[in-house]
Backbone as JSON, one array per atom type, in Angstrom:
{
  "sequence": "MERDLQLDNVGRRYGLRGPWVLRGIDLTLPPGTLTRVEGPNGTGKSTLLRLLARLDAPTEGHVSGRPRTAYVPERFPSALPFTALGYLTHLATIHGLPRTSAERAAADTLERFGATPYARTPMAQLSKGSSQKVAVAQALLAEPELLVLDEAWTGLDVDARAELERAVAERTAAGGAVVFVDHDPSRLAGVPDATYTVHGGGLHRRTGRAAAAPSGPRVTVVARGPAGGRPPAEAHRITGTTAEETEPGTYRLTVPASHSDVLLRALLTARPPWHVVSVRHETQEGGR",
  "N": [[90.63, -16.26, -27.37], [90.8, -12.89, -28.27], [88.07, -10.81, -28.19], [87.41, -8.14, -28.49], [87.94, -5.73, -30.96], [90.46, -3.5, -31.85], [91.65, -0.42, -33.0], [94.57, 1.39, -33.11], [95.85, 4.47, -33.5], [95.82, 4.24, -36.31], [96.71, 4.33, -39.73], [96.19, 4.58, -43.27], [97.32, 4.29, -46.53], [97.67, 4.14, -50.11], [100.24, 2.88, -51.91], [103.7, 3.96, -51.83], [104.07, 6.72, -51.74], [101.58, 7.71, -51.88], [98.55, 9.63, -51.25], [97.28, 10.02, -47.9], [94.59, 8.05, -47.0], [93.26, 7.46, -44.66], [94.06, 8.46, -41.33], [95.54, 8.44, -38.09], [93.58, 6.98, -36.7], [91.6, 5.91, -34.09], [89.83, 3.37, -32.59], [87.52, 1.29, -30.93], [85.77, -1.75, -30.84], [83.6, -3.09, -28.9], [82.28, -6.27, -27.66], [78.85, -7.11, -28.42], [77.9, -4.69, -29.42], [76.61, -2.15, -31.64], [77.71, -0.36, -34.37], [77.65, 2.51, -36.35], [78.94, 3.83, -39.38], [79.49, 6.81, -41.05], [79.6, 9.21, -43.8], [80.61, 11.22, -46.64], [80.8, 9.95, -50.07], [83.87, 8.47, -51.05], [85.45, 9.21, -48.89], [86.73, 7.35, -47.35], [85.35, 5.36, -46.0], [84.88, 2.65, -46.78], [87.5, 1.76, -46.85], [88.13, 1.9, -44.13], [86.38, -0.08, -43.14], [87.42, -2.34, -44.38], [89.87, -2.48, -43.12], [88.98, -3.07, -40.54], [87.89, -5.57, -41.0], [90.17, -6.9, -41.47], [91.03, -7.31, -44.05], [92.63, -5.55, -45.34], [95.85, -4.32, -44.47], [97.08, -2.02, -42.02], [98.9, 0.94, -42.93], [100.29, 2.34, -41.08], [100.37, 2.31, -37.48], [98.4, 0.17, -35.29], [96.51, -2.83, -35.19], [94.57, -4.65, -33.01], [93.31, -7.65, -31.43], [91.34, -10.52, -32.14], [88.65, -11.29, -33.16], [86.27, -13.65, -34.44], [85.52, -13.06, -37.69], [83.26, -11.75, -40.14], [82.52, -10.51, -43.39], [80.65, -8.37, -45.46], [80.62, -7.14, -48.59], [79.73, -4.27, -50.67], [79.52, -5.03, -53.32], [79.46, -8.24, -54.28], [81.8, -10.74, -55.22], [80.68, -12.6, -57.69], [81.45, -14.38, -59.67], [82.14, -17.24, -59.31], [83.1, -20.69, -59.19], [80.75, -22.23, -58.42], [77.45, -23.35, -57.48], [74.88, -21.41, -55.79], [74.02, -22.79, -53.48], [76.0, -24.75, -53.38], [78.3, -23.21, -52.93], [77.83, -22.04, -50.37], [77.58, -24.37, -48.87], [80.15, -25.4, -49.13], [81.6, -23.42, -47.72], [80.5, -23.78, -45.19], [81.46, -26.31, -44.52], [84.14, -25.69, -44.3], [83.98, -24.21, -42.0], [83.75, -26.24, -40.24], [81.57, -27.97, -40.16], [80.01, -31.18, -40.66], [79.45, -32.7, -43.9], [76.66, -33.21, -44.51], [75.31, -31.74, -42.53], [76.34, -29.27, -43.15], [75.25, -28.72, -45.69], [72.56, -28.59, -44.99], [72.54, -26.37, -43.26], [73.34, -24.4, -45.06], [71.19, -24.43, -46.89], [69.1, -23.65, -45.19], [69.86, -21.04, -44.53], [69.79, -19.77, -47.01], [67.05, -20.02, -47.5], [66.07, -18.37, -45.5], [66.58, -15.83, -46.47], [65.03, -15.72, -48.7], [66.09, -16.98, -50.95], [65.93, -19.53, -51.92], [64.76, -20.4, -54.45], [66.81, -20.14, -56.36], [68.89, -21.7, -55.47], [70.39, -23.7, -56.68], [71.47, -22.45, -58.83], [74.14, -21.41, -60.91], [76.69, -19.33, -59.53], [77.71, -17.29, -61.14], [75.61, -16.62, -62.75], [73.77, -15.26, -61.29], [71.64, -12.5, -60.39], [72.33, -9.07, -59.39], [70.94, -8.52, -56.95], [70.29, -11.13, -56.09], [72.83, -12.25, -55.83], [73.74, -10.66, -53.76], [72.21, -11.56, -51.64], [73.33, -14.07, -51.26], [75.84, -13.23, -50.46], [75.28, -12.07, -47.97], [74.29, -14.31, -46.67], [76.55, -16.0, -46.58], [78.14, -14.66, -44.78], [76.73, -14.83, -42.39], [76.68, -17.53, -41.86], [78.93, -18.24, -40.4], [78.41, -17.43, -37.84], [79.5, -14.91, -36.77], [81.78, -13.18, -34.54], [82.4, -10.62, -35.02], [80.74, -8.66, -37.26], [80.92, -7.17, -40.34], [79.54, -4.8, -42.35], [79.3, -3.48, -45.44], [77.52, -1.33, -47.06], [75.61, -3.34, -47.26], [72.88, -3.76, -47.59], [72.24, -2.92, -50.1], [70.64, -3.57, -53.11], [69.1, -5.64, -52.11], [65.8, -7.07, -51.7], [62.7, -5.89, -50.18], [61.85, -7.67, -48.13], [64.19, -9.14, -47.63], [65.89, -7.11, -46.79], [64.7, -6.4, -44.35], [65.07, -8.81, -43.03], [67.83, -8.91, -42.8], [68.22, -6.81, -41.02], [67.07, -7.97, -38.76], [68.89, -10.03, -38.41], [71.16, -8.57, -37.7], [70.34, -7.64, -35.2], [70.19, -10.1, -33.87], [72.87, -10.88, -33.85], [74.12, -8.93, -32.22], [72.66, -9.32, -29.87], [73.55, -11.82, -29.22], [76.0, -11.25, -28.31], [77.86, -10.45, -30.15], [79.74, -8.07, -32.16], [78.75, -5.5, -34.4], [79.43, -3.61, -37.25], [78.55, -1.06, -39.51], [78.01, 0.41, -42.76], [75.77, 2.41, -44.53], [73.86, 3.85, -47.17], [71.35, 4.83, -46.67], [69.93, 7.01, -44.47], [67.99, 6.33, -42.64], [68.36, 3.74, -41.99], [68.33, 1.42, -39.5], [67.97, 3.5, -37.72], [68.51, 5.39, -34.78], [69.24, 3.17, -33.35], [72.03, 2.32, -33.23], [74.84, 1.91, -31.0], [76.96, 3.6, -31.19], [77.9, 6.23, -33.39], [79.92, 7.13, -36.06], [81.67, 9.55, -38.04], [83.44, 9.69, -41.05], [85.83, 11.88, -42.05], [87.95, 14.11, -43.74], [90.09, 12.34, -43.58], [90.07, 11.51, -40.99], [88.43, 10.07, -38.05], [85.42, 10.72, -36.53], [83.48, 10.84, -33.66], [80.01, 11.02, -33.45], [78.16, 12.96, -31.3], [75.76, 13.79, -28.7], [72.23, 14.7, -28.54], [71.01, 14.22, -31.06], [72.41, 12.04, -32.03], [71.64, 9.91, -30.49], [68.9, 9.75, -30.31], [65.98, 7.81, -30.6], [64.37, 6.72, -33.58], [61.78, 6.09, -36.02], [59.48, 3.26, -36.26], [58.58, 1.54, -33.22], [58.41, -1.18, -30.89], [56.61, -2.13, -28.07], [56.87, -4.34, -25.44], [55.26, -6.01, -22.9], [56.18, -8.05, -20.31], [56.2, -10.88, -18.13], [58.13, -12.38, -15.65], [59.95, -14.78, -13.61], [59.55, -14.23, -10.09], [61.27, -11.47, -8.88], [63.13, -11.75, -10.85], [65.18, -10.77, -13.68], [64.91, -9.61, -17.08], [66.16, -11.86, -19.64], [69.69, -11.99, -20.44], [70.18, -11.8, -23.18], [68.06, -10.27, -24.09], [68.57, -7.77, -22.96], [70.85, -7.14, -24.35], [70.09, -6.52, -26.89], [70.33, -4.11, -29.28], [69.28, -0.77, -28.81], [67.33, -1.23, -26.92], [65.07, -0.43, -24.31], [64.26, -0.75, -20.86], [61.87, -1.13, -18.3], [60.89, -1.72, -15.04], [57.72, -2.4, -14.1], [56.25, -3.51, -12.08], [57.04, -5.85, -9.45], [58.88, -8.31, -11.06], [57.64, -7.85, -13.51], [58.1, -6.39, -16.63], [58.39, -3.59, -18.84], [59.42, -3.52, -22.02], [61.01, -1.88, -24.67], [61.73, -1.81, -28.08], [63.35, -1.2, -31.28], [61.2, -1.71, -34.1], [62.21, -3.48, -36.0], [63.7, -5.19, -34.47], [62.03, -6.61, -32.86], [61.2, -9.3, -33.13], [63.46, -10.67, -32.32], [63.67, -9.93, -29.66], [61.28, -11.06, -28.6], [61.79, -13.76, -29.07], [63.99, -14.14, -27.38], [62.79, -13.81, -24.89], [60.84, -15.84, -24.85], [62.29, -18.17, -25.13], [63.83, -18.27, -22.92], [64.98, -19.78, -19.85], [63.52, -20.26, -16.82], [60.82, -19.77, -19.26], [59.58, -16.5, -20.19], [56.43, -14.88, -19.62], [54.58, -13.37, -22.06], [52.77, -10.55, -21.83], [51.62, -8.44, -23.29], [51.83, -6.93, -26.58], [52.72, -4.08, -28.26], [52.6, -1.96, -31.02], [54.23, 1.0, -31.97], [54.32, 4.33, -33.33], [56.81, 6.72, -34.48], [56.13, 9.01, -33.08], [54.99, 7.97, -30.9], [52.42, 7.02, -31.0], [49.79, 4.56, -31.47]],
  "CA": [[90.6, -15.29, -28.47], [90.38, -11.56, -27.84], [86.92, -10.49, -29.02], [87.44, -6.72, -28.81], [88.84, -5.3, -32.03], [90.89, -2.15, -31.52], [92.56, 0.28, -33.89], [95.34, 2.38, -32.37], [96.61, 5.4, -34.34], [95.93, 3.55, -37.59], [96.66, 5.08, -40.98], [96.21, 3.74, -44.47], [97.44, 4.92, -47.84], [97.97, 3.18, -51.16], [101.48, 3.3, -52.54], [104.67, 4.52, -50.89], [103.94, 8.16, -51.66], [100.19, 8.08, -52.13], [97.93, 10.43, -50.18], [96.68, 9.27, -46.81], [93.13, 7.92, -47.02], [92.9, 7.55, -43.25], [95.24, 8.62, -40.49], [95.25, 8.75, -36.7], [92.29, 6.38, -36.35], [91.47, 5.14, -32.85], [88.46, 2.84, -32.53], [87.34, 0.01, -30.26], [84.45, -2.35, -31.07], [83.37, -4.09, -27.85], [81.23, -7.25, -27.94], [77.47, -6.73, -28.16], [77.62, -3.3, -29.8], [76.31, -1.83, -33.03], [78.39, 0.89, -34.71], [77.39, 3.02, -37.69], [79.97, 4.7, -39.94], [78.91, 7.69, -42.06], [80.52, 10.11, -44.47], [80.4, 11.3, -48.09], [81.53, 8.99, -50.89], [85.27, 8.77, -51.29], [86.15, 9.7, -47.7], [87.49, 6.27, -46.72], [84.52, 4.45, -45.18], [85.14, 1.26, -47.15], [88.86, 1.46, -46.41], [88.05, 1.63, -42.7], [85.74, -1.37, -42.91], [88.36, -3.38, -44.8], [90.84, -2.6, -42.04], [88.32, -3.77, -39.44], [87.73, -6.97, -41.4], [91.52, -7.4, -41.68], [91.28, -7.57, -45.46], [93.76, -4.68, -45.61], [96.71, -4.06, -43.31], [97.35, -0.59, -41.89], [100.22, 1.43, -43.31], [100.91, 2.66, -39.81], [99.48, 2.02, -36.37], [98.28, -1.22, -34.85], [95.19, -3.44, -35.03], [94.66, -5.76, -32.05], [92.08, -8.41, -31.26], [91.11, -11.51, -33.19], [87.31, -11.88, -33.19], [85.87, -14.35, -35.67], [84.99, -11.93, -38.45], [82.65, -11.95, -41.45], [82.47, -9.23, -44.11], [79.75, -8.32, -46.61], [80.9, -5.95, -49.38], [78.61, -3.77, -51.47], [79.44, -5.86, -54.52], [80.04, -9.54, -53.97], [82.35, -11.38, -56.42], [79.8, -13.74, -57.94], [81.98, -15.27, -60.7], [82.79, -18.33, -58.61], [82.71, -21.97, -59.81], [79.82, -22.93, -57.53], [76.08, -22.86, -57.35], [74.71, -20.7, -54.52], [74.0, -23.78, -52.41], [77.31, -25.39, -53.31], [79.25, -22.27, -52.33], [77.58, -21.94, -48.93], [77.91, -25.68, -48.29], [81.62, -25.45, -49.08], [82.04, -22.57, -46.62], [80.08, -24.39, -43.92], [82.41, -27.4, -44.21], [85.37, -25.03, -43.83], [83.72, -23.82, -40.62], [83.83, -27.42, -39.39], [80.37, -28.8, -40.15], [79.99, -32.33, -41.57], [78.85, -32.36, -45.2], [75.2, -33.19, -44.46], [74.92, -30.59, -41.71], [76.73, -28.05, -43.88], [74.26, -28.46, -46.74], [71.32, -28.19, -44.33], [72.73, -25.0, -42.79], [73.36, -23.54, -46.24], [69.83, -24.34, -47.41], [68.3, -22.88, -44.24], [70.24, -19.63, -44.62], [69.24, -19.28, -48.27], [65.6, -19.89, -47.33], [65.81, -17.22, -44.64], [66.64, -14.6, -47.26], [64.21, -15.85, -49.9], [66.95, -17.32, -52.08], [65.8, -20.95, -52.24], [64.49, -20.71, -55.87], [68.04, -20.21, -57.18], [69.93, -22.35, -54.7], [71.24, -24.51, -57.56], [71.89, -21.62, -59.96], [75.56, -21.02, -60.84], [76.89, -18.0, -58.98], [77.97, -16.32, -62.21], [74.35, -16.29, -63.42], [72.87, -14.59, -60.35], [71.49, -11.06, -60.48], [72.97, -8.33, -58.3], [70.21, -8.74, -55.71], [70.43, -12.53, -55.68], [74.21, -12.41, -55.39], [73.9, -10.01, -52.46], [71.63, -12.46, -50.63], [74.35, -15.08, -50.98], [76.9, -12.56, -49.7], [74.82, -11.95, -46.59], [74.17, -15.67, -46.13], [77.88, -16.55, -46.28], [78.66, -14.0, -43.58], [76.0, -15.28, -41.2], [76.95, -18.95, -41.62], [80.02, -18.41, -39.44], [78.03, -16.86, -36.56], [80.71, -14.14, -36.46], [81.89, -12.33, -33.37], [82.4, -9.28, -35.6], [80.1, -8.64, -38.57], [81.23, -5.91, -41.0], [78.59, -4.66, -43.46], [79.6, -2.31, -46.27], [76.37, -1.15, -47.97], [75.15, -4.72, -47.48], [71.47, -3.77, -47.94], [72.09, -2.51, -51.49], [70.21, -4.63, -54.03], [68.19, -6.6, -51.48], [64.39, -6.7, -51.72], [62.2, -5.4, -48.9], [61.85, -8.73, -47.12], [65.57, -9.49, -47.3], [66.45, -6.01, -46.0], [64.19, -6.55, -42.99], [65.69, -10.0, -42.43], [69.2, -8.55, -42.43], [68.14, -6.03, -39.79], [66.86, -8.92, -37.67], [70.15, -10.74, -38.21], [72.02, -7.66, -36.95], [69.88, -7.69, -33.81], [70.57, -11.4, -33.32], [74.32, -10.91, -33.61], [74.47, -8.13, -31.04], [72.06, -9.97, -28.71], [74.38, -12.97, -28.9], [77.28, -10.76, -27.81], [78.75, -10.07, -31.24], [79.8, -6.67, -32.56], [78.4, -5.24, -35.79], [79.72, -2.26, -37.73], [77.95, -1.0, -40.84], [77.85, 1.62, -43.57], [74.61, 2.32, -45.42], [73.54, 5.17, -47.72], [70.04, 5.24, -46.19], [70.08, 7.51, -43.1], [66.99, 5.75, -41.75], [68.69, 2.34, -41.71], [68.59, 1.18, -38.08], [68.07, 4.82, -37.08], [68.25, 5.4, -33.36], [69.62, 1.91, -32.74], [73.46, 2.13, -32.95], [75.45, 2.35, -29.75], [77.86, 4.69, -31.54], [77.91, 6.64, -34.79], [81.14, 7.85, -36.4], [81.76, 10.15, -39.36], [84.77, 9.75, -41.64], [85.98, 13.2, -42.69], [89.31, 14.62, -43.75], [91.03, 11.29, -43.22], [89.93, 11.17, -39.58], [87.19, 9.45, -37.61], [84.87, 11.61, -35.51], [82.28, 10.28, -33.06], [78.89, 11.95, -33.35], [77.64, 12.97, -29.93], [74.61, 14.67, -28.48], [70.87, 14.16, -28.61], [70.67, 13.74, -32.4], [73.04, 10.75, -32.29], [71.07, 8.83, -29.68], [67.45, 9.76, -30.28], [65.36, 6.77, -31.4], [63.44, 7.15, -34.62], [61.16, 4.96, -36.67], [58.53, 2.51, -35.44], [59.11, 0.74, -32.13], [57.47, -2.15, -30.32], [56.68, -2.25, -26.62], [56.47, -5.66, -24.97], [55.13, -6.18, -21.46], [56.42, -9.46, -20.06], [56.3, -11.24, -16.71], [59.03, -13.5, -15.43], [59.99, -15.28, -12.23], [59.59, -13.17, -9.09], [62.6, -10.96, -8.61], [64.02, -11.99, -11.98], [65.37, -9.74, -14.69], [64.86, -10.18, -18.43], [67.4, -12.56, -19.99], [70.78, -11.13, -20.91], [70.04, -11.58, -24.62], [67.1, -9.17, -24.3], [69.24, -6.51, -22.62], [71.91, -6.85, -25.31], [69.52, -6.09, -28.16], [70.61, -2.69, -29.4], [68.11, 0.09, -28.84], [66.33, -1.68, -25.96], [64.88, 0.21, -23.01], [63.52, -1.66, -19.98], [61.35, -0.51, -17.08], [60.14, -2.66, -14.2], [56.47, -1.74, -13.71], [55.93, -4.13, -10.8], [58.01, -6.92, -9.28], [58.85, -9.41, -12.02], [57.0, -7.45, -14.77], [58.89, -5.36, -17.3], [57.99, -3.0, -20.12], [60.61, -3.43, -22.86], [60.75, -1.23, -25.95], [62.82, -2.01, -29.04], [62.98, -0.89, -32.67], [60.32, -2.74, -34.65], [63.0, -4.48, -36.71], [64.34, -6.08, -33.52], [61.02, -7.16, -31.95], [61.21, -10.76, -33.19], [64.6, -11.15, -31.54], [63.3, -9.76, -28.25], [60.27, -12.06, -28.24], [62.45, -15.06, -29.04], [64.81, -14.19, -26.17], [61.9, -13.98, -23.74], [60.1, -17.11, -24.89], [63.21, -19.32, -25.06], [64.54, -18.23, -21.64], [64.67, -20.88, -18.93], [62.18, -20.55, -17.37], [60.38, -18.76, -20.22], [58.8, -15.37, -19.72], [55.07, -14.77, -20.14], [54.37, -12.11, -22.76], [51.44, -10.04, -21.48], [51.08, -7.64, -24.4], [52.76, -6.41, -27.59], [52.12, -2.89, -28.84], [53.4, -1.27, -32.03], [54.13, 2.45, -31.82], [54.98, 5.16, -34.34], [57.88, 7.55, -33.94], [55.56, 9.98, -32.15], [54.5, 7.27, -29.72], [51.05, 6.57, -31.19], [49.64, 3.12, -31.7]],
  "C": [[90.07, -13.95, -27.95], [89.27, -11.06, -28.76], [86.82, -9.0, -29.33], [88.39, -6.48, -29.98], [89.18, -3.84, -31.77], [91.88, -1.64, -32.54], [93.24, 1.38, -33.08], [96.2, 3.18, -33.34], [96.86, 4.82, -35.73], [95.85, 4.54, -38.76], [96.73, 4.14, -42.16], [96.34, 4.63, -45.7], [97.87, 3.85, -48.84], [99.18, 3.68, -51.93], [102.39, 3.99, -51.55], [104.49, 6.02, -50.7], [102.51, 8.63, -51.93], [99.62, 8.91, -50.98], [97.32, 9.52, -49.11], [95.16, 9.26, -46.97], [92.59, 8.09, -45.61], [94.18, 7.74, -42.45], [94.81, 8.99, -39.06], [93.95, 8.17, -36.2], [92.42, 5.56, -35.07], [90.02, 4.67, -32.73], [88.48, 1.48, -31.83], [85.91, -0.47, -30.5], [84.23, -3.44, -30.02], [82.3, -5.09, -28.27], [79.84, -6.68, -27.63], [77.11, -5.32, -28.55], [77.38, -3.18, -31.3], [76.88, -0.45, -33.33], [78.07, 1.26, -36.15], [78.53, 3.94, -38.11], [79.35, 5.48, -41.09], [80.0, 8.52, -42.73], [80.25, 10.12, -45.96], [81.19, 10.22, -48.82], [82.97, 9.44, -51.07], [86.05, 9.23, -50.08], [86.93, 8.61, -46.98], [86.68, 5.32, -45.87], [84.83, 2.99, -45.49], [86.55, 0.85, -46.75], [88.87, 1.12, -44.92], [87.45, 0.25, -42.45], [86.66, -2.52, -43.33], [89.48, -3.57, -43.77], [90.25, -3.37, -40.87], [88.16, -5.26, -39.74], [89.07, -7.66, -41.62], [91.75, -7.88, -43.11], [92.44, -6.71, -45.96], [94.56, -4.51, -44.33], [96.96, -2.56, -43.22], [98.75, -0.25, -42.37], [101.0, 1.83, -42.08], [99.89, 2.39, -38.71], [99.33, 0.53, -36.16], [96.82, -1.63, -34.73], [95.33, -4.63, -34.1], [93.29, -6.41, -31.88], [91.86, -9.34, -32.43], [89.71, -12.11, -33.12], [87.08, -12.63, -34.5], [85.04, -13.38, -36.5], [84.37, -12.37, -39.77], [82.39, -10.59, -42.07], [81.52, -9.36, -45.29], [80.05, -7.04, -47.38], [79.66, -5.48, -50.11], [78.42, -4.6, -52.73], [80.2, -7.15, -54.26], [80.58, -10.18, -55.24], [81.62, -12.68, -56.74], [80.36, -14.73, -58.97], [82.81, -16.37, -60.05], [82.28, -19.66, -59.17], [81.83, -22.83, -58.9], [78.4, -22.52, -57.87], [75.98, -22.13, -56.01], [74.75, -21.68, -53.36], [75.37, -24.45, -52.25], [78.35, -24.51, -52.64], [79.08, -22.2, -50.82], [77.89, -23.26, -48.23], [79.41, -25.82, -48.12], [82.14, -24.63, -47.9], [81.69, -23.19, -45.27], [80.99, -25.56, -43.54], [83.73, -26.82, -43.74], [85.22, -24.61, -42.38], [83.64, -25.02, -39.69], [82.6, -28.3, -39.37], [80.55, -30.02, -41.06], [79.18, -31.98, -42.82], [77.33, -32.25, -45.12], [74.69, -31.99, -43.67], [75.23, -29.28, -42.42], [75.7, -27.71, -44.95], [72.93, -28.02, -46.14], [71.41, -26.73, -43.85], [72.71, -24.02, -43.96], [71.95, -23.34, -46.79], [68.95, -23.5, -46.5], [68.61, -21.38, -44.35], [69.73, -19.02, -45.92], [67.73, -19.07, -48.16], [65.26, -18.65, -46.5], [65.76, -15.93, -45.44], [65.9, -14.72, -48.59], [64.99, -16.24, -51.13], [66.86, -18.79, -52.49], [65.56, -21.22, -53.73], [65.74, -20.78, -56.74], [69.2, -20.8, -56.4], [70.9, -23.13, -55.59], [71.61, -23.77, -58.84], [73.38, -21.29, -59.83], [75.7, -19.58, -60.38], [77.04, -16.94, -60.07], [76.69, -15.87, -62.91], [73.38, -15.53, -62.51], [72.81, -13.09, -60.63], [72.21, -10.4, -59.32], [72.27, -8.6, -56.97], [70.36, -10.15, -55.19], [71.84, -12.8, -55.16], [74.41, -11.8, -54.01], [73.29, -10.85, -51.35], [72.62, -13.56, -50.27], [75.48, -14.48, -50.16], [76.53, -12.44, -48.23], [74.78, -13.34, -45.93], [75.54, -16.23, -45.74], [78.47, -15.92, -45.02], [78.0, -14.55, -42.32], [76.25, -16.75, -40.87], [77.97, -19.16, -40.5], [79.65, -17.97, -38.04], [79.16, -15.97, -36.03], [80.62, -13.37, -35.15], [81.97, -10.86, -33.78], [81.82, -9.38, -37.0], [80.29, -7.25, -39.17], [80.4, -5.82, -42.27], [78.85, -3.36, -44.21], [78.51, -2.17, -47.33], [75.72, -2.5, -48.27], [73.69, -4.8, -47.88], [71.23, -3.44, -49.41], [71.72, -3.71, -52.36], [69.27, -5.65, -53.43], [66.75, -6.12, -51.62], [63.95, -6.35, -50.3], [62.28, -6.46, -47.82], [63.27, -9.08, -46.68], [66.24, -8.37, -46.49], [65.99, -6.11, -44.54], [64.84, -7.73, -42.29], [67.13, -9.71, -42.01], [69.2, -7.69, -41.17], [67.9, -6.95, -38.59], [68.15, -9.69, -37.37], [71.15, -9.88, -37.43], [71.64, -7.68, -35.47], [70.27, -9.0, -33.15], [72.05, -11.44, -32.97], [74.68, -10.13, -32.36], [73.87, -8.74, -29.77], [72.87, -11.18, -28.27], [75.76, -12.56, -28.4], [78.28, -10.41, -28.89], [78.74, -8.56, -31.46], [79.46, -6.57, -34.04], [78.77, -3.8, -36.11], [79.23, -2.18, -39.17], [78.02, 0.4, -41.44], [76.61, 1.4, -44.43], [74.24, 3.72, -45.88], [72.21, 5.71, -47.22], [70.16, 5.71, -44.74], [69.07, 6.92, -42.13], [67.3, 4.3, -41.4], [69.09, 2.19, -40.24], [68.73, 2.48, -37.3], [67.71, 4.73, -35.61], [68.72, 4.16, -32.63], [71.11, 1.82, -32.39], [73.89, 2.64, -31.59], [76.4, 3.51, -29.99], [77.77, 4.96, -33.02], [79.15, 7.49, -35.03], [81.04, 8.41, -37.82], [83.21, 10.16, -39.81], [84.86, 11.06, -42.41], [87.43, 13.64, -42.61], [90.35, 13.61, -43.33], [90.95, 10.85, -41.78], [88.58, 10.57, -39.28], [86.67, 10.24, -36.42], [83.57, 11.01, -34.98], [81.21, 11.35, -32.97], [78.29, 11.83, -31.95], [76.42, 13.86, -29.85], [73.3, 13.97, -28.74], [70.56, 13.56, -29.97], [71.25, 12.35, -32.67], [72.31, 9.62, -31.59], [69.56, 8.73, -29.78], [66.87, 8.66, -31.15], [64.46, 7.37, -32.47], [62.89, 5.91, -35.3], [60.25, 4.2, -35.72], [59.22, 1.65, -34.39], [58.0, -0.17, -31.61], [57.71, -2.21, -28.81], [56.1, -3.59, -26.2], [56.4, -5.61, -23.45], [55.23, -7.68, -21.18], [56.62, -9.69, -18.56], [57.17, -12.48, -16.56], [58.99, -13.98, -14.0], [60.14, -14.12, -11.25], [61.03, -12.77, -8.81], [63.58, -11.13, -9.75], [64.13, -10.79, -12.9], [65.3, -10.38, -16.07], [66.19, -10.82, -18.8], [68.43, -11.62, -20.59], [70.66, -10.83, -22.39], [69.09, -10.42, -24.92], [67.76, -7.83, -24.01], [70.28, -6.14, -23.66], [71.38, -6.43, -26.66], [69.65, -4.57, -28.25], [69.31, -1.89, -29.5], [67.04, -0.28, -27.84], [66.28, -0.76, -24.73], [64.0, -0.72, -22.17], [63.12, -0.92, -18.72], [60.55, -1.55, -16.31], [58.89, -1.95, -13.67], [55.92, -2.27, -12.4], [56.88, -5.29, -10.65], [57.83, -8.06, -10.28], [58.2, -9.06, -13.34], [57.75, -6.26, -15.36], [58.2, -4.87, -18.56], [59.27, -2.78, -20.92], [60.24, -2.84, -24.21], [61.97, -1.37, -26.84], [62.39, -1.47, -30.4], [62.17, -2.04, -33.26], [61.1, -3.84, -35.35], [63.61, -5.51, -35.78], [63.33, -6.82, -32.63], [61.0, -8.68, -31.96], [62.32, -11.34, -32.33], [64.31, -11.04, -30.05], [62.31, -10.84, -27.82], [60.9, -13.45, -28.15], [63.29, -15.21, -27.77], [63.96, -14.44, -24.94], [61.29, -15.38, -23.69], [61.01, -18.33, -24.8], [64.06, -19.28, -23.78], [64.13, -19.42, -20.79], [64.71, -20.36, -17.5], [61.74, -19.45, -18.33], [59.57, -17.66, -19.55], [57.42, -15.39, -20.35], [54.89, -13.39, -20.76], [52.93, -11.67, -22.53], [50.82, -9.29, -22.63], [52.21, -7.2, -25.32], [52.07, -5.24, -28.27], [53.08, -2.23, -29.81], [53.15, 0.23, -31.9], [54.8, 3.14, -33.0], [56.07, 5.95, -33.67], [57.36, 8.51, -32.9], [54.99, 9.32, -30.91], [53.06, 6.82, -29.85], [51.0, 5.1, -31.52], [49.38, 2.87, -33.18]]
}
């Protein structure tokens, strides 16, 4: 299966003579990358994400690559004839898990996002925020190679928003690609490998210092591994990571605070595991 998803000269309009929403779009999403899409409302961001998720077909151009894809819309269709747990269990069986394992995976994912209290609530009775937790959970169940998030943080509580950021870090560290739209400019600020703006029906990559400069709190981890060894590949793939070898076998790794749990897990579960010497939280200005 080709894991890179690529759009070549893609255009999309609705109706035979409707105006072009997008046109001339070229975009590649390599494995292990995080991509942010920005732009004013109504410019075609959601249309682009639906094309990436293959929910819509292009009017012209070509989409290549078949990564295993999961999509989280801003508004999840909750009027489904399932409870939250029943829906996720059903999806997990579709993904190939035996019934018992599927129900366990569904319950674990709901617990991760604080949704256990309404696991057996009919989907149609869930609030917007609760429904959104189920939407995120269903996307992560598949361990997708491409995760597409369209305002997926909308309606989530603080803990669930932070958990989704950790899930994004896990996906990219595992070699998956993530592309997202969010109205909050501080969401994963400084972390994306690429940022694009949708404007005038086209897609424009933001370049320069402003696009790459880290912002927000970061965590610095000093860790020691086997002599001559390098940090595990999963640690290097965490978006926004910088690494400096301070002495043979000892590295100073800095990541966005939202990704620190993923970094520590990668170090501690490596074989052989790395010894974490220190963990320091820093502000944007570099203070402790």
